[in-house]
C-alpha positions as CSV (number, residue, x, y, z in Angstrom):
1,M,15.7,-32.9,35.3
2,S,16.8,-29.3,36.1
3,E,14.8,-27.2,38.4
4,K,13.8,-24.9,35.4
5,N,12.2,-27.7,33.5
6,N,10.6,-28.9,36.9
7,K,8.8,-25.7,37.6
8,K,7.7,-25.7,33.7
9,K,5.9,-28.9,34.4
10,K,4.3,-27.9,37.5
11,K,0.5,-28.5,37.7
12,N,-1.0,-25.3,38.8
13,S,-4.0,-24.7,36.8
14,Q,-7.5,-26.0,36.6
15,M,-10.1,-26.6,33.8
16,I,-13.7,-27.0,34.5
17,I,-15.6,-29.1,31.9
18,R,-19.4,-30.1,31.6
19,I,-19.9,-33.5,30.9
20,N,-22.9,-35.9,30.8
21,D,-23.3,-37.9,34.0
22,E,-23.3,-41.1,31.7
23,E,-20.3,-40.4,29.7
24,R,-18.7,-39.3,33.1
25,A,-19.4,-42.6,35.0
26,Q,-18.5,-44.5,31.8
27,F,-15.0,-42.7,31.5
28,I,-14.2,-43.1,35.2
29,E,-15.2,-46.9,35.0
30,L,-13.0,-47.4,32.1
31,C,-10.2,-45.5,33.6
32,E,-10.3,-47.9,36.8
33,A,-10.4,-50.8,34.8
34,L,-7.4,-49.7,32.9
35,D,-5.5,-48.8,36.2
36,T,-5.3,-45.0,35.5
37,S,-6.8,-42.0,36.5
38,A,-9.4,-39.8,34.7
39,A,-7.0,-36.7,35.3
40,R,-3.9,-38.8,33.9
41,E,-5.9,-39.5,30.8
42,V,-7.2,-36.0,30.0
43,R,-3.9,-34.6,30.5
44,R,-2.4,-37.2,28.3
45,F,-5.2,-36.3,25.6
46,I,-4.4,-32.6,26.2
47,R,-0.5,-33.3,25.5
48,E,-1.2,-35.3,22.4
49,F,-3.6,-32.8,21.0
50,I,-1.3,-30.3,21.4
51,E,1.6,-32.1,19.6
52,K,-0.7,-33.2,16.8
53,H,-1.9,-29.4,16.0
54,D,1.4,-27.6,16.9
55,G,2.4,-25.1,14.3
56,L,-1.1,-24.4,12.9
């Protein structure tokens, strides 16, 4: 991967969301059971959402 593409993918922003405590706990538990992280799954959701709705 070129240095330019590497910089483009750099994670340098944060998003704060509010979520119900119970839903958060369930989400974290499921992620752990699936050997993944909550952050990884949220990023995956965002990328898929953008891809699905790109061009609207």
